[in-house]
PDBQT receptor file of N, H, CA, C and O in Angstrom, charges set to zero:
ATOM      1  N   UNK A   1      12.308  67.912 -27.853  1.00  0.00    +0.000 N 
ATOM      2  CA  UNK A   1      11.922  69.298 -27.595  1.00  0.00    +0.000 C 
ATOM      3  C   UNK A   1      11.581  69.476 -26.116  1.00  0.00    +0.000 C 
ATOM      4  O   UNK A   1      11.110  68.550 -25.455  1.00  0.00    +0.000 OA
ATOM      5  N   UNK A   2      11.820  70.641 -25.633  1.00  0.00    +0.000 N 
ATOM      6  H   UNK A   2      12.202  71.392 -26.170  1.00  0.00    +0.000 HD
ATOM      7  CA  UNK A   2      11.519  70.987 -24.247  1.00  0.00    +0.000 C 
ATOM      8  C   UNK A   2      10.026  71.246 -24.089  1.00  0.00    +0.000 C 
ATOM      9  O   UNK A   2       9.365  71.617 -25.059  1.00  0.00    +0.000 OA
ATOM     10  N   UNK A   3       9.479  71.060 -22.889  1.00  0.00    +0.000 N 
ATOM     11  H   UNK A   3      10.016  70.759 -22.101  1.00  0.00    +0.000 HD
ATOM     12  CA  UNK A   3       8.035  71.250 -22.660  1.00  0.00    +0.000 C 
ATOM     13  C   UNK A   3       7.557  72.648 -23.026  1.00  0.00    +0.000 C 
ATOM     14  O   UNK A   3       6.466  72.806 -23.573  1.00  0.00    +0.000 OA
ATOM     15  N   UNK A   4       8.382  73.688 -22.724  1.00  0.00    +0.000 N 
ATOM     16  H   UNK A   4       9.269  73.560 -22.280  1.00  0.00    +0.000 HD
ATOM     17  CA  UNK A   4       7.979  75.057 -23.065  1.00  0.00    +0.000 C 
ATOM     18  C   UNK A   4       7.827  75.213 -24.570  1.00  0.00    +0.000 C 
ATOM     19  O   UNK A   4       6.919  75.894 -25.046  1.00  0.00    +0.000 OA
ATOM     20  N   UNK A   5       8.732  74.568 -25.322  1.00  0.00    +0.000 N 
ATOM     21  H   UNK A   5       9.470  74.015 -24.935  1.00  0.00    +0.000 HD
ATOM     22  CA  UNK A   5       8.651  74.621 -26.774  1.00  0.00    +0.000 C 
ATOM     23  C   UNK A   5       7.364  73.960 -27.253  1.00  0.00    +0.000 C 
ATOM     24  O   UNK A   5       6.689  74.474 -28.145  1.00  0.00    +0.000 OA
ATOM     25  N   UNK A   6       7.028  72.822 -26.658  1.00  0.00    +0.000 N 
ATOM     26  H   UNK A   6       7.576  72.405 -25.934  1.00  0.00    +0.000 HD
ATOM     27  CA  UNK A   6       5.813  72.110 -27.051  1.00  0.00    +0.000 C 
ATOM     28  C   UNK A   6       4.576  72.938 -26.752  1.00  0.00    +0.000 C 
ATOM     29  O   UNK A   6       3.653  72.972 -27.567  1.00  0.00    +0.000 OA
ATOM     30  N   UNK A   7       4.530  73.600 -25.618  1.00  0.00    +0.000 N 
ATOM     31  H   UNK A   7       5.280  73.573 -24.956  1.00  0.00    +0.000 HD
ATOM     32  CA  UNK A   7       3.337  74.376 -25.291  1.00  0.00    +0.000 C 
ATOM     33  C   UNK A   7       3.185  75.556 -26.250  1.00  0.00    +0.000 C 
ATOM     34  O   UNK A   7       2.067  75.912 -26.622  1.00  0.00    +0.000 OA
ATOM     35  N   UNK A   8       4.310  76.169 -26.654  1.00  0.00    +0.000 N 
ATOM     36  H   UNK A   8       5.219  75.880 -26.352  1.00  0.00    +0.000 HD
ATOM     37  CA  UNK A   8       4.239  77.253 -27.627  1.00  0.00    +0.000 C 
ATOM     38  C   UNK A   8       3.758  76.716 -28.972  1.00  0.00    +0.000 C 
ATOM     39  O   UNK A   8       2.892  77.315 -29.610  1.00  0.00    +0.000 OA
ATOM     40  N   UNK A   9       4.320  75.589 -29.401  1.00  0.00    +0.000 N 
ATOM     41  H   UNK A   9       5.023  75.102 -28.883  1.00  0.00    +0.000 HD
ATOM     42  CA  UNK A   9       3.913  74.965 -30.660  1.00  0.00    +0.000 C 
ATOM     43  C   UNK A   9       2.440  74.591 -30.621  1.00  0.00    +0.000 C 
ATOM     44  O   UNK A   9       1.720  74.807 -31.596  1.00  0.00    +0.000 OA
ATOM     45  N   UNK A  10       1.984  74.035 -29.506  1.00  0.00    +0.000 N 
ATOM     46  H   UNK A  10       2.568  73.860 -28.713  1.00  0.00    +0.000 HD
ATOM     47  CA  UNK A  10       0.569  73.668 -29.364  1.00  0.00    +0.000 C 
ATOM     48  C   UNK A  10      -0.335  74.893 -29.450  1.00  0.00    +0.000 C 
ATOM     49  O   UNK A  10      -1.414  74.830 -30.038  1.00  0.00    +0.000 OA
ATOM     50  N   UNK A  11       0.106  76.014 -28.863  1.00  0.00    +0.000 N 
ATOM     51  H   UNK A  11       0.983  76.065 -28.385  1.00  0.00    +0.000 HD
ATOM     52  CA  UNK A  11      -0.686  77.246 -28.914  1.00  0.00    +0.000 C 
ATOM     53  C   UNK A  11      -0.788  77.771 -30.348  1.00  0.00    +0.000 C 
ATOM     54  O   UNK A  11      -1.846  78.227 -30.780  1.00  0.00    +0.000 OA
ATOM     55  N   UNK A  12       0.333  77.700 -31.081  1.00  0.00    +0.000 N 
ATOM     56  H   UNK A  12       1.194  77.330 -30.730  1.00  0.00    +0.000 HD
ATOM     57  CA  UNK A  12       0.323  78.157 -32.471  1.00  0.00    +0.000 C 
ATOM     58  C   UNK A  12      -0.584  77.263 -33.310  1.00  0.00    +0.000 C 
ATOM     59  O   UNK A  12      -1.365  77.747 -34.129  1.00  0.00    +0.000 OA
ATOM     60  N   UNK A  13      -0.471  75.949 -33.096  1.00  0.00    +0.000 N 
ATOM     61  H   UNK A  13       0.164  75.555 -32.431  1.00  0.00    +0.000 HD
ATOM     62  CA  UNK A  13      -1.296  74.995 -33.841  1.00  0.00    +0.000 C 
ATOM     63  C   UNK A  13      -2.781  75.224 -33.550  1.00  0.00    +0.000 C 
ATOM     64  O   UNK A  13      -3.610  75.175 -34.458  1.00  0.00    +0.000 OA
ATOM     65  N   UNK A  14      -3.108  75.472 -32.292  1.00  0.00    +0.000 N 
ATOM     66  H   UNK A  14      -2.434  75.512 -31.554  1.00  0.00    +0.000 HD
ATOM     67  CA  UNK A  14      -4.501  75.709 -31.906  1.00  0.00    +0.000 C 
ATOM     68  C   UNK A  14      -5.039  76.989 -32.575  1.00  0.00    +0.000 C 
ATOM     69  O   UNK A  14      -6.170  77.017 -33.060  1.00  0.00    +0.000 OA
ATOM     70  N   UNK A  15      -4.217  78.035 -32.591  1.00  0.00    +0.000 N 
ATOM     71  H   UNK A  15      -3.298  78.013 -32.197  1.00  0.00    +0.000 HD
ATOM     72  CA  UNK A  15      -4.625  79.290 -33.226  1.00  0.00    +0.000 C 
ATOM     73  C   UNK A  15      -4.804  79.107 -34.731  1.00  0.00    +0.000 C 
ATOM     74  O   UNK A  15      -5.745  79.639 -35.318  1.00  0.00    +0.000 OA
ATOM     75  N   UNK A  16      -3.895  78.351 -35.354  1.00  0.00    +0.000 N 
ATOM     76  H   UNK A  16      -3.130  77.918 -34.878  1.00  0.00    +0.000 HD
ATOM     77  CA  UNK A  16      -4.006  78.090 -36.796  1.00  0.00    +0.000 C 
ATOM     78  C   UNK A  16      -5.298  77.350 -37.097  1.00  0.00    +0.000 C 
ATOM     79  O   UNK A  16      -6.023  77.712 -38.024  1.00  0.00    +0.000 OA
ATOM     80  N   UNK A  17      -5.588  76.325 -36.324  1.00  0.00    +0.000 N 
ATOM     81  H   UNK A  17      -4.999  76.031 -35.571  1.00  0.00    +0.000 HD
ATOM     82  CA  UNK A  17      -6.797  75.527 -36.560  1.00  0.00    +0.000 C 
ATOM     83  C   UNK A  17      -8.068  76.360 -36.381  1.00  0.00    +0.000 C 
ATOM     84  O   UNK A  17      -9.036  76.194 -37.123  1.00  0.00    +0.000 OA
ATOM     85  N   UNK A  18      -8.057  77.258 -35.390  1.00  0.00    +0.000 N 
ATOM     86  H   UNK A  18      -7.270  77.393 -34.787  1.00  0.00    +0.000 HD
ATOM     87  CA  UNK A  18      -9.218  78.138 -35.183  1.00  0.00    +0.000 C 
ATOM     88  C   UNK A  18      -9.422  79.050 -36.394  1.00  0.00    +0.000 C 
ATOM     89  O   UNK A  18     -10.539  79.208 -36.887  1.00  0.00    +0.000 OA
ATOM     90  N   UNK A  19      -8.328  79.643 -36.861  1.00  0.00    +0.000 N 
ATOM     91  H   UNK A  19      -7.421  79.515 -36.461  1.00  0.00    +0.000 HD
ATOM     92  CA  UNK A  19      -8.410  80.557 -38.005  1.00  0.00    +0.000 C 
ATOM     93  C   UNK A  19      -8.782  79.807 -39.283  1.00  0.00    +0.000 C 
ATOM     94  O   UNK A  19      -9.495  80.336 -40.135  1.00  0.00    +0.000 OA
ATOM     95  N   UNK A  20      -8.296  78.575 -39.409  1.00  0.00    +0.000 N 
ATOM     96  H   UNK A  20      -7.716  78.145 -38.716  1.00  0.00    +0.000 HD
ATOM     97  CA  UNK A  20      -8.555  77.779 -40.618  1.00  0.00    +0.000 C 
ATOM     98  C   UNK A  20     -10.041  77.499 -40.803  1.00  0.00    +0.000 C 
ATOM     99  O   UNK A  20     -10.500  77.306 -41.928  1.00  0.00    +0.000 OA
ATOM    100  N   UNK A  21     -10.788  77.475 -39.718  1.00  0.00    +0.000 N 
ATOM    101  H   UNK A  21     -10.414  77.632 -38.803  1.00  0.00    +0.000 HD
ATOM    102  CA  UNK A  21     -12.230  77.225 -39.801  1.00  0.00    +0.000 C 
ATOM    103  C   UNK A  21     -12.952  78.322 -40.586  1.00  0.00    +0.000 C 
ATOM    104  O   UNK A  21     -14.036  78.090 -41.120  1.00  0.00    +0.000 OA
ATOM    105  N   UNK A  22     -12.361  79.506 -40.658  1.00  0.00    +0.000 N 
ATOM    106  H   UNK A  22     -11.480  79.695 -40.224  1.00  0.00    +0.000 HD
ATOM    107  CA  UNK A  22     -13.005  80.641 -41.317  1.00  0.00    +0.000 C 
ATOM    108  C   UNK A  22     -12.568  80.811 -42.766  1.00  0.00    +0.000 C 
ATOM    109  O   UNK A  22     -12.991  81.754 -43.435  1.00  0.00    +0.000 OA
ATOM    110  N   UNK A  23     -11.722  79.901 -43.258  1.00  0.00    +0.000 N 
ATOM    111  H   UNK A  23     -11.379  79.135 -42.714  1.00  0.00    +0.000 HD
ATOM    112  CA  UNK A  23     -11.265  79.997 -44.647  1.00  0.00    +0.000 C 
ATOM    113  C   UNK A  23     -12.051  79.034 -45.529  1.00  0.00    +0.000 C 
ATOM    114  O   UNK A  23     -12.756  78.148 -45.046  1.00  0.00    +0.000 OA
ATOM    115  N   UNK A  24     -11.911  79.232 -46.814  1.00  0.00    +0.000 N 
ATOM    116  H   UNK A  24     -11.338  79.952 -47.206  1.00  0.00    +0.000 HD
ATOM    117  CA  UNK A  24     -12.561  78.337 -47.773  1.00  0.00    +0.000 C 
ATOM    118  C   UNK A  24     -11.549  77.420 -48.438  1.00  0.00    +0.000 C 
ATOM    119  O   UNK A  24     -11.852  76.776 -49.443  1.00  0.00    +0.000 OA
ATOM    120  N   UNK A  25     -10.323  77.359 -47.867  1.00  0.00    +0.000 N 
ATOM    121  H   UNK A  25     -10.077  77.882 -47.051  1.00  0.00    +0.000 HD
ATOM    122  CA  UNK A  25      -9.274  76.521 -48.432  1.00  0.00    +0.000 C 
ATOM    123  C   UNK A  25      -9.575  75.047 -48.189  1.00  0.00    +0.000 C 
ATOM    124  O   UNK A  25     -10.234  74.684 -47.214  1.00  0.00    +0.000 OA
ATOM    125  N   UNK A  26      -9.083  74.212 -49.088  1.00  0.00    +0.000 N 
ATOM    126  H   UNK A  26      -8.548  74.507 -49.879  1.00  0.00    +0.000 HD
ATOM    127  CA  UNK A  26      -9.235  72.770 -48.983  1.00  0.00    +0.000 C 
ATOM    128  C   UNK A  26      -8.549  72.264 -47.703  1.00  0.00    +0.000 C 
ATOM    129  O   UNK A  26      -7.464  72.727 -47.350  1.00  0.00    +0.000 OA
ATOM    130  N   UNK A  27      -9.184  71.320 -47.023  1.00  0.00    +0.000 N 
ATOM    131  H   UNK A  27     -10.065  70.944 -47.310  1.00  0.00    +0.000 HD
ATOM    132  CA  UNK A  27      -8.647  70.796 -45.771  1.00  0.00    +0.000 C 
ATOM    133  C   UNK A  27      -7.246  70.200 -45.964  1.00  0.00    +0.000 C 
ATOM    134  O   UNK A  27      -6.380  70.352 -45.102  1.00  0.00    +0.000 OA
ATOM    135  N   UNK A  28      -7.030  69.522 -47.095  1.00  0.00    +0.000 N 
ATOM    136  H   UNK A  28      -7.734  69.399 -47.795  1.00  0.00    +0.000 HD
ATOM    137  CA  UNK A  28      -5.715  68.934 -47.379  1.00  0.00    +0.000 C 
ATOM    138  C   UNK A  28      -4.624  69.984 -47.483  1.00  0.00    +0.000 C 
ATOM    139  O   UNK A  28      -3.511  69.770 -47.003  1.00  0.00    +0.000 OA
ATOM    140  N   UNK A  29      -4.929  71.122 -48.105  1.00  0.00    +0.000 N 
ATOM    141  H   UNK A  29      -5.834  71.296 -48.494  1.00  0.00    +0.000 HD
ATOM    142  CA  UNK A  29      -3.959  72.206 -48.228  1.00  0.00    +0.000 C 
ATOM    143  C   UNK A  29      -3.636  72.783 -46.852  1.00  0.00    +0.000 C 
ATOM    144  O   UNK A  29      -2.474  73.050 -46.545  1.00  0.00    +0.000 OA
ATOM    145  N   UNK A  30      -4.653  72.974 -46.035  1.00  0.00    +0.000 N 
ATOM    146  H   UNK A  30      -5.597  72.758 -46.285  1.00  0.00    +0.000 HD
ATOM    147  CA  UNK A  30      -4.434  73.505 -44.691  1.00  0.00    +0.000 C 
ATOM    148  C   UNK A  30      -3.569  72.556 -43.857  1.00  0.00    +0.000 C 
ATOM    149  O   UNK A  30      -2.746  73.011 -43.063  1.00  0.00    +0.000 OA
ATOM    150  N   UNK A  31      -3.746  71.261 -44.028  1.00  0.00    +0.000 N 
ATOM    151  H   UNK A  31      -4.416  70.892 -44.672  1.00  0.00    +0.000 HD
ATOM    152  CA  UNK A  31      -2.918  70.288 -43.307  1.00  0.00    +0.000 C 
ATOM    153  C   UNK A  31      -1.464  70.385 -43.754  1.00  0.00    +0.000 C 
ATOM    154  O   UNK A  31      -0.552  70.271 -42.935  1.00  0.00    +0.000 OA
ATOM    155  N   UNK A  32      -1.245  70.595 -45.054  1.00  0.00    +0.000 N 
ATOM    156  H   UNK A  32      -1.986  70.688 -45.719  1.00  0.00    +0.000 HD
ATOM    157  CA  UNK A  32       0.123  70.751 -45.546  1.00  0.00    +0.000 C 
ATOM    158  C   UNK A  32       0.773  72.008 -44.993  1.00  0.00    +0.000 C 
ATOM    159  O   UNK A  32       1.947  71.997 -44.624  1.00  0.00    +0.000 OA
ATOM    160  N   UNK A  33       0.011  73.084 -44.937  1.00  0.00    +0.000 N 
ATOM    161  H   UNK A  33      -0.943  73.092 -45.237  1.00  0.00    +0.000 HD
ATOM    162  CA  UNK A  33       0.541  74.354 -44.426  1.00  0.00    +0.000 C 
ATOM    163  C   UNK A  33       0.882  74.227 -42.946  1.00  0.00    +0.000 C 
ATOM    164  O   UNK A  33       1.905  74.744 -42.499  1.00  0.00    +0.000 OA
ATOM    165  N   UNK A  34       0.041  73.550 -42.194  1.00  0.00    +0.000 N 
ATOM    166  H   UNK A  34      -0.791  73.130 -42.558  1.00  0.00    +0.000 HD
ATOM    167  CA  UNK A  34       0.246  73.486 -40.746  1.00  0.00    +0.000 C 
ATOM    168  C   UNK A  34       1.254  72.428 -40.313  1.00  0.00    +0.000 C 
ATOM    169  O   UNK A  34       1.656  72.404 -39.150  1.00  0.00    +0.000 OA
ATOM    170  N   UNK A  35       1.669  71.555 -41.223  1.00  0.00    +0.000 N 
ATOM    171  H   UNK A  35       1.342  71.574 -42.168  1.00  0.00    +0.000 HD
ATOM    172  CA  UNK A  35       2.639  70.514 -40.868  1.00  0.00    +0.000 C 
ATOM    173  C   UNK A  35       3.986  71.143 -40.515  1.00  0.00    +0.000 C 
ATOM    174  O   UNK A  35       4.464  72.041 -41.209  1.00  0.00    +0.000 OA
ATOM    175  N   UNK A  36       4.581  70.667 -39.448  1.00  0.00    +0.000 N 
ATOM    176  H   UNK A  36       4.194  69.937 -38.885  1.00  0.00    +0.000 HD
ATOM    177  CA  UNK A  36       5.889  71.157 -39.025  1.00  0.00    +0.000 C 
ATOM    178  C   UNK A  36       6.967  70.381 -39.777  1.00  0.00    +0.000 C 
ATOM    179  O   UNK A  36       7.149  69.185 -39.551  1.00  0.00    +0.000 OA
ATOM    180  N   UNK A  37       7.679  71.062 -40.668  1.00  0.00    +0.000 N 
ATOM    181  H   UNK A  37       7.531  72.034 -40.852  1.00  0.00    +0.000 HD
ATOM    182  CA  UNK A  37       8.719  70.421 -41.469  1.00  0.00    +0.000 C 
ATOM    183  C   UNK A  37      10.100  70.537 -40.839  1.00  0.00    +0.000 C 
ATOM    184  O   UNK A  37      10.979  69.722 -41.119  1.00  0.00    +0.000 OA
ATOM    185  N   UNK A  38      10.296  71.531 -40.001  1.00  0.00    +0.000 N 
ATOM    186  H   UNK A  38       9.582  72.193 -39.774  1.00  0.00    +0.000 HD
ATOM    187  CA  UNK A  38      11.610  71.744 -39.392  1.00  0.00    +0.000 C 
ATOM    188  C   UNK A  38      11.449  72.576 -38.127  1.00  0.00    +0.000 C 
ATOM    189  O   UNK A  38      10.479  73.315 -37.965  1.00  0.00    +0.000 OA
ATOM    190  N   UNK A  39      12.413  72.438 -37.246  1.00  0.00    +0.000 N 
ATOM    191  H   UNK A  39      13.202  71.837 -37.377  1.00  0.00    +0.000 HD
ATOM    192  CA  UNK A  39      12.442  73.225 -36.017  1.00  0.00    +0.000 C 
ATOM    193  C   UNK A  39      13.771  73.965 -35.987  1.00  0.00    +0.000 C 
ATOM    194  O   UNK A  39      14.829  73.348 -36.112  1.00  0.00    +0.000 OA
ATOM    195  N   UNK A  40      13.724  75.265 -35.824  1.00  0.00    +0.000 N 
ATOM    196  H   UNK A  40      12.865  75.766 -35.722  1.00  0.00    +0.000 HD
ATOM    197  CA  UNK A  40      14.935  76.076 -35.743  1.00  0.00    +0.000 C 
ATOM    198  C   UNK A  40      15.043  76.627 -34.334  1.00  0.00    +0.000 C 
ATOM    199  O   UNK A  40      14.097  77.212 -33.806  1.00  0.00    +0.000 OA
ATOM    200  N   UNK A  41      16.193  76.436 -33.741  1.00  0.00    +0.000 N 
ATOM    201  H   UNK A  41      16.961  75.960 -34.170  1.00  0.00    +0.000 HD
ATOM    202  CA  UNK A  41      16.413  76.921 -32.379  1.00  0.00    +0.000 C 
ATOM    203  C   UNK A  41      17.542  77.940 -32.432  1.00  0.00    +0.000 C 
ATOM    204  O   UNK A  41      18.605  77.664 -32.986  1.00  0.00    +0.000 OA
ATOM    205  N   UNK A  42      17.311  79.125 -31.853  1.00  0.00    +0.000 N 
ATOM    206  H   UNK A  42      16.447  79.349 -31.402  1.00  0.00    +0.000 HD
ATOM    207  CA  UNK A  42      18.310  80.180 -31.841  1.00  0.00    +0.000 C 
ATOM    208  C   UNK A  42      18.470  80.714 -30.428  1.00  0.00    +0.000 C 
ATOM    209  O   UNK A  42      17.522  80.767 -29.644  1.00  0.00    +0.000 OA
ATOM    210  N   UNK A  43      19.686  81.102 -30.134  1.00  0.00    +0.000 N 
ATOM    211  H   UNK A  43      20.456  81.059 -30.771  1.00  0.00    +0.000 HD
ATOM    212  CA  UNK A  43      19.960  81.734 -28.838  1.00  0.00    +0.000 C 
ATOM    213  C   UNK A  43      20.700  83.033 -29.097  1.00  0.00    +0.000 C 
ATOM    214  O   UNK A  43      21.659  83.069 -29.867  1.00  0.00    +0.000 OA
ATOM    215  N   UNK A  44      20.255  84.087 -28.458  1.00  0.00    +0.000 N 
ATOM    216  H   UNK A  44      19.475  84.058 -27.833  1.00  0.00    +0.000 HD
ATOM    217  CA  UNK A  44      20.862  85.388 -28.601  1.00  0.00    +0.000 C 
ATOM    218  C   UNK A  44      21.451  85.818 -27.263  1.00  0.00    +0.000 C 
ATOM    219  O   UNK A  44      20.759  85.774 -26.245  1.00  0.00    +0.000 OA
ATOM    220  N   UNK A  45      22.709  86.232 -27.246  1.00  0.00    +0.000 N 
ATOM    221  H   UNK A  45      23.270  86.268 -28.072  1.00  0.00    +0.000 HD
ATOM    222  CA  UNK A  45      23.291  86.694 -25.978  1.00  0.00    +0.000 C 
ATOM    223  C   UNK A  45      22.674  88.029 -25.566  1.00  0.00    +0.000 C 
ATOM    224  O   UNK A  45      22.414  88.889 -26.407  1.00  0.00    +0.000 OA
ATOM    225  N   UNK A  46      22.450  88.186 -24.294  1.00  0.00    +0.000 N 
ATOM    226  H   UNK A  46      22.662  87.488 -23.611  1.00  0.00    +0.000 HD
ATOM    227  CA  UNK A  46      21.877  89.421 -23.758  1.00  0.00    +0.000 C 
ATOM    228  C   UNK A  46      22.793  89.910 -22.654  1.00  0.00    +0.000 C 
ATOM    229  O   UNK A  46      23.102  89.171 -21.719  1.00  0.00    +0.000 OA
ATOM    230  N   UNK A  47      23.227  91.158 -22.764  1.00  0.00    +0.000 N 
ATOM    231  H   UNK A  47      22.977  91.758 -23.523  1.00  0.00    +0.000 HD
ATOM    232  CA  UNK A  47      24.057  91.747 -21.709  1.00  0.00    +0.000 C 
ATOM    233  C   UNK A  47      23.151  92.527 -20.782  1.00  0.00    +0.000 C 
ATOM    234  O   UNK A  47      22.324  93.327 -21.220  1.00  0.00    +0.000 OA
ATOM    235  N   UNK A  48      23.319  92.280 -19.492  1.00  0.00    +0.000 N 
ATOM    236  H   UNK A  48      23.990  91.630 -19.136  1.00  0.00    +0.000 HD
ATOM    237  CA  UNK A  48      22.513  92.991 -18.497  1.00  0.00    +0.000 C 
ATOM    238  C   UNK A  48      23.410  93.956 -17.748  1.00  0.00    +0.000 C 
ATOM    239  O   UNK A  48      24.543  93.620 -17.404  1.00  0.00    +0.000 OA
ATOM    240  N   UNK A  49      22.908  95.147 -17.498  1.00  0.00    +0.000 N 
ATOM    241  H   UNK A  49      21.988  95.420 -17.778  1.00  0.00    +0.000 HD
ATOM    242  CA  UNK A  49      23.642  96.147 -16.752  1.00  0.00    +0.000 C 
ATOM    243  C   UNK A  49      23.346  95.954 -15.271  1.00  0.00    +0.000 C 
ATOM    244  O   UNK A  49      22.186  95.865 -14.868  1.00  0.00    +0.000 OA
ATOM    245  N   UNK A  50      24.386  95.890 -14.475  1.00  0.00    +0.000 N 
ATOM    246  H   UNK A  50      25.328  95.962 -14.802  1.00  0.00    +0.000 HD
ATOM    247  CA  UNK A  50      24.195  95.719 -13.025  1.00  0.00    +0.000 C 
ATOM    248  C   UNK A  50      23.678  97.031 -12.438  1.00  0.00    +0.000 C 
ATOM    249  O   UNK A  50      24.231  98.098 -12.705  1.00  0.00    +0.000 OA
ATOM    250  N   UNK A  51      22.636  96.948 -11.653  1.00  0.00    +0.000 N 
ATOM    251  H   UNK A  51      22.187  96.081 -11.436  1.00  0.00    +0.000 HD
ATOM    252  CA  UNK A  51      22.085  98.110 -10.981  1.00  0.00    +0.000 C 
ATOM    253  C   UNK A  51      22.227  97.894  -9.483  1.00  0.00    +0.000 C 
ATOM    254  O   UNK A  51      21.755  96.894  -8.943  1.00  0.00    +0.000 OA
ATOM    255  N   UNK A  52      22.884  98.842  -8.814  1.00  0.00    +0.000 N 
ATOM    256  H   UNK A  52      23.267  99.655  -9.253  1.00  0.00    +0.000 HD
ATOM    257  CA  UNK A  52      23.100  98.741  -7.372  1.00  0.00    +0.000 C 
ATOM    258  C   UNK A  52      22.104  99.659  -6.687  1.00  0.00    +0.000 C 
ATOM    259  O   UNK A  52      22.097 100.865  -6.933  1.00  0.00    +0.000 OA
ATOM    260  N   UNK A  53      21.264  99.098  -5.831  1.00  0.00    +0.000 N 
ATOM    261  H   UNK A  53      21.269  98.118  -5.632  1.00  0.00    +0.000 HD
ATOM    262  CA  UNK A  53      20.287  99.888  -5.087  1.00  0.00    +0.000 C 
ATOM    263  C   UNK A  53      20.874 100.275  -3.749  1.00  0.00    +0.000 C 
ATOM    264  O   UNK A  53      21.476  99.447  -3.066  1.00  0.00    +0.000 OA
ATOM    265  N   UNK A  54      20.701 101.531  -3.371  1.00  0.00    +0.000 N 
ATOM    266  H   UNK A  54      20.212 102.203  -3.926  1.00  0.00    +0.000 HD
ATOM    267  CA  UNK A  54      21.230 102.019  -2.079  1.00  0.00    +0.000 C 
ATOM    268  C   UNK A  54      20.123 102.185  -1.084  1.00  0.00    +0.000 C 
ATOM    269  O   UNK A  54      20.370 102.585   0.054  1.00  0.00    +0.000 OA
TER     270      UNK A  54
């Protein structure tokens, strides 16, 4: 994985862990939910319109 991907994943994991502190769910269940089972990578083409400044 690329570093940018890791930092995004780390941010999501950190947010999940913060929110999990406020739940009454079993710690084992929360670990199962937060485990990364797969990574999906998608790329979407983007067309940019050329703008000429005068």
